[in-house]
C-alpha positions in Angstrom: 21.7 -11.0 21.0 19.0 -11.5 18.3 19.1 -15.0 16.8 17.9 -15.2 13.2 17.1 -18.3 11.1 17.2 -17.7 7.3 14.8 -19.8 5.2 15.3 -19.6 1.5 15.9 -22.2 -1.2 18.6 -20.0 -2.8 22.1 -20.6 -1.3 23.2 -17.2 -2.7 20.3 -15.3 -0.9 21.0 -17.2 2.3 24.7 -16.2 2.1 24.0 -12.5 1.3 21.4 -12.2 4.1 23.8 -14.0 6.5 26.6 -11.6 5.6 24.3 -8.5 6.1 22.9 -9.6 9.5 26.2 -10.9 10.8 27.9 -7.5 10.2 26.2 -6.0 13.2 27.0 -6.8 16.9 23.5 -7.5 18.2 22.4 -10.0 15.5 23.6 -13.6 15.0 22.5 -15.9 12.2 22.0 -19.3 13.9 21.3 -21.2 10.7 20.0 -21.4 7.1 17.3 -23.7 5.8 16.7 -24.5 2.2 13.0 -25.6 2.6 10.3 -25.4 5.3 10.8 -29.0 6.5 14.4 -28.3 7.3 13.4 -25.0 8.8 10.8 -26.7 11.1 13.5 -28.9 12.6 16.0 -26.0 13.0 13.4 -23.9 14.8 12.9 -26.6 17.3 16.6 -27.0 17.8 17.9 -23.5 17.5 15.0 -21.5 18.9 15.5 -18.3 16.8 14.1 -15.0 17.7 13.3 -14.0 14.1 12.8 -16.0 10.9 13.3 -14.6 7.4 11.1 -16.6 5.0 11.0 -16.9 1.2 7.6 -17.3 -0.3 8.3 -19.6 -3.2 10.2 -22.7 -2.1 10.2 -26.4 -2.9 8.3 -29.0 -0.9 6.1 -26.4 0.9 5.4 -22.8 -0.1 6.1 -20.0 2.4 2.4 -19.2 3.0 1.5 -22.7 4.1 4.6 -22.9 6.3 3.7 -19.5 7.8 0.2 -20.7 8.6 1.5 -23.8 10.3 4.2 -21.9 12.2 1.9 -19.2 13.6 -0.6 -21.9 14.7 1.9 -24.1 16.4 4.9 -21.9 17.3 4.3 -18.1 16.7 7.5 -16.3 15.8 8.3 -12.9 14.3 8.6 -13.6 10.6 9.9 -11.3 7.8 8.9 -12.4 4.4 11.4 -12.2 1.5 9.2 -11.3 -1.5 9.3 -10.2 -5.1 7.0 -7.2 -5.5 5.5 -8.2 -8.7 1.7 -8.0 -8.9 1.5 -11.7 -7.8 4.2 -11.3 -5.3 2.5 -8.3 -3.7 -0.8 -10.2 -3.4 0.9 -13.1 -1.7 2.9 -10.8 0.6 -0.3 -9.1 1.7 -1.7 -12.5 2.5 1.4 -13.3 4.6 1.0 -10.0 6.4 -2.6 -10.7 7.1 -1.6 -14.1 8.5 0.8 -12.4 11.0 4.1 -11.9 9.2 5.6 -8.8 10.8 7.2 -7.2 7.7 8.7 -8.0 4.3 11.9 -7.4 2.4 11.8 -6.9 -1.4 13.6 -9.7 -3.1 15.6 -8.2 -6.0 16.4 -9.8 -9.3 20.1 -9.9 -8.3 21.7 -10.6 -5.0 23.5 -7.2 -5.1 20.1 -5.6 -4.6 19.9 -7.1 -1.1 23.2 -5.5 -0.2 21.7 -2.1 -1.1 18.9 -2.8 1.4 21.3 -3.8 4.2 20.4 -1.0 6.7 16.7 -1.6 6.1 17.0 -5.3 6.6 18.9 -4.9 9.9 16.3 -2.4 11.1 13.4 -4.7 10.3 15.0 -7.6 12.1 15.6 -5.5 15.2 12.0 -4.3 15.1 10.7 -7.9 14.5 12.6 -9.2 17.5 10.5 -7.0 19.8 7.2 -7.6 18.0 4.3 -9.0 20.0 3.4 -11.8 17.5 1.8 -14.2 19.9 -1.0 -11.6 20.4 -1.9 -11.4 16.8 -3.3 -14.9 16.5 -5.9 -14.6 19.2 -7.8 -11.7 17.8 -10.2 -13.6 15.5 -11.4 -15.7 18.4 -12.1 -12.6 20.6 -15.7 -11.4 20.3 -16.3 -7.7 19.5 -17.2 -6.0 22.7 -19.4 -3.1 23.8 -22.3 -3.1 21.3 -24.2 -5.4 18.9 -22.8 -4.3 15.5 -25.5 -6.4 13.7 -28.1 -3.9 15.1 -26.1 -0.8 14.3 -28.1 1.9 12.5 -26.6 4.7 10.7 -26.0 7.8 12.8 -24.9 11.3 12.1 -21.2 10.5 12.1 -19.3 12.2 9.3 -16.1 10.2 9.4 -13.9 7.5 10.9 -10.2 7.9 10.5 -7.7 5.1 10.9 -3.9 5.1 10.8 -1.5 2.2 11.1 1.9 0.8 10.1 3.7 -2.4 11.2 1.0 -5.0 12.0 -1.6 -2.7 10.5 -2.6 -4.9 7.6 -4.0 -7.4 10.0 -5.4 -4.9 12.4 -7.2 -2.8 9.8 -8.6 -6.1 8.3 -9.9 -7.0 11.7 -11.7 -3.7 12.1 -13.1 -3.4 8.5 -14.4 -7.0 8.6 -16.5 -6.0 11.6 -18.1 -2.9 10.1 -21.7 -3.0 9.0 -22.7 -2.3 5.4 -24.0 1.1 6.3 -21.0 2.2 8.5 -19.8 5.8 8.5 -17.3 6.6 5.8 -13.8 5.4 6.8 -10.5 6.9 5.6 -7.4 4.8 6.1 -3.6 5.4 6.0 -1.5 2.2 6.2 2.2 2.5 5.5 2.3 0.5 2.3 4.2 0.6 -1.0 2.4 1.5 -4.3 2.5 -2.1 -5.4 0.4 -3.1 -2.5 -2.4 -0.5 -1.9 -4.8 -1.4 -4.8 -4.4 -5.2 -4.0 -5.0 -4.5 -0.3 -8.2 -2.5 -1.0 -9.4 -5.2 -3.4 -8.7 -7.9 -0.8 -10.6 -6.1 1.9 -13.5 -5.4 -0.4 -14.0 -9.1 -1.1 -14.3 -10.0 2.5 -16.1 -7.0 4.0 -19.6 -5.6 4.0 -18.7 -2.0 3.3 -17.2 -1.2 -0.1 -13.4 -0.8 0.1 -11.5 1.0 -2.6 -8.2 2.7 -3.1 -8.7 6.5 -2.7 -8.5 8.7 -5.8 -8.4 12.4 -6.2 -11.7 14.3 -5.6 -13.5 11.0 -4.9 -16.6 11.8 -2.7 -16.5 10.3 0.7 -19.7 8.4 1.4 -21.2 6.2 4.1 -20.7 2.5 3.6 -17.3 3.1 2.0 -13.7 2.6 3.1 -11.0 4.6 1.4 -7.4 3.3 1.5 -4.5 5.8 0.8 -2.5 4.8 -2.3 1.1 3.9 -1.7 3.5 6.8 -2.0 0.6 9.4 -2.0 -0.6 11.4 1.0 -4.4 11.2 1.6 -6.1 14.2 3.0 -9.8 15.0 3.5 -11.2 18.2 1.9 -14.5 19.7 1.1 -16.3 20.3 -2.1 -19.3 22.4 -1.2 -21.0 20.4 1.5 -19.4 17.1 0.5 -16.3 15.5 2.0 -13.8 14.4 -0.7 -10.4 12.6 -0.9 -7.5 14.8 -1.9 -4.2 13.2 -2.9 -0.8 14.8 -3.1 2.8 13.8 -3.4 4.4 16.4 -1.2 7.4 15.7 1.0 7.3 12.7 3.4 6.0 13.5 6.9 7.3 11.6 9.9 9.3 9.6 7.3 6.3 8.4 5.4 4.2 9.0 2.4 1.3 8.3 2.9 1.5 9.7 6.4 -1.1 9.3 9.2 -0.2 12.8 10.5 -1.1 14.3 7.2 -4.5 12.6 7.1 -5.4 13.4 10.7 -4.2 17.1 10.5 -6.2 17.6 7.3 -9.4 16.5 9.2 -8.5 18.8 12.2 -8.3 21.8 9.8 -11.9 21.3 8.5 -15.0 22.9 10.0 -16.2 21.0 13.1 -18.0 17.7 12.3 -18.6 14.4 14.0 -15.5 12.3 13.7 -13.6 9.6 15.6 -10.0 8.5 15.0 -7.9 5.6 16.0 -4.1 5.0 15.8 -3.2 1.4 15.5 -0.1 -0.8 15.8 3.1 0.5 14.0 6.7 1.4 14.4 7.7 5.0 14.9 5.5 8.0 15.9 3.6 8.9 12.7 0.0 9.8 13.6 0.6 10.8 17.2 0.8 14.5 16.6 -2.2 14.4 14.2 -4.2 12.5 16.8 -3.4 15.2 19.4 -4.6 17.8 16.9 -7.9 16.0 16.6 -8.3 15.5 20.4 -7.6 19.2 20.9 -10.4 20.1 18.5 -12.8 18.0 20.5 -12.8 14.8 18.5 -12.8 11.4 20.2 -9.4 9.7 19.8 -8.4 6.1 20.4 -4.9 4.5 20.7 -4.6 0.7 20.4 -3.2 -0.7 23.7 0.3 -2.2 24.0 -1.0 -5.7 24.8 -2.9 -6.1 21.5 -0.3 -4.2 19.2 2.3 -6.0 17.2 4.5 -2.9 17.6 3.5 -0.3 20.2 5.4 2.5 18.6 2.8 4.9 17.0 0.0 4.4 19.5 2.6 4.4 22.3 3.8 7.8 21.2 0.2 9.0 21.1 -0.3 7.8 24.7 3.0 9.4 25.9 1.8 12.8 24.6 -1.8 12.2 25.9 -3.2 12.4 22.4 -5.8 9.7 23.2 -9.2 9.9 24.9 -9.2 6.1 25.3 -6.6 3.3 25.1 -8.3 0.1 23.9 -7.4 -3.5 22.8 -8.0 -4.2 19.1 -11.0 -6.4 20.0 -13.0 -3.4 21.4 -12.1 -0.8 18.7 -14.6 -1.8 16.0 -17.6 -1.5 18.3 -16.3 1.7 19.8 -15.9 3.4 16.4 -19.6 2.8 15.9 -20.7 4.4 19.2 -19.5 7.9 18.4 
């Protein structure tokens, strides 16, 4: 039985979430807290498996509470967030701090009822998330090579795919890339309201230039290209140059953007020097594309189970032997530069 604590200053939201989660046999709501101080005491007493957490609350905001919680008592947390421009930025901050996922907070409580199946699925996923792992990564030194001494090599492309837990994992990798790194293309399952803010956030804290990909944008060294939400990102050629190609074709593996779409587009291009990694995420998106890349002779990396928040996507890749290596997150940045 999955025990859930609901933290929200709105009694109506607490009631609706409780009704949704209590409607299934494998989830029980053990309590509801109206502010973080009450939640702190409830966590000690009730020992929930998952916490749903509102961002804007009295006495202490959700981000501050999340920081304290993850430092002192890591638990799977699902943020309840409004997806306004400000809300998206704060939610991204929460995901980078280790929140497992988020649920959009609608203007009216009836909107939550319409998301009932999604909310239940996210709570079930969160209950199995490896959150304790995510807060040791920054203290783990990058292994295998001295990135500070990296000099640009003839590497055409680095490709990265991720989903649940990927906001933090991609941030970890990009923050450890040198200014002259090979060009990096990224698909992170993310809604349209998040992708531009995510690219901007990464750009401010990283040496390479990070931007949201746009159609026909040339792919250059020292740059990271993030797939826009609700758009597939593929890699094409314009003469001798690599370019970003966007499209809004059907979802693949249940997603748009899809990691499979990105990886498959690279596999279809003339042979070049490329390395790809599939990071933490729920489901199997990217596994088939990674296998295509491996079969074409490219080096492929799957994040290992111990360092993944959710070992779904990389686990699927490992199961079908789509990987050349299975590595912890702490070793992936350096390995991407050794290709």
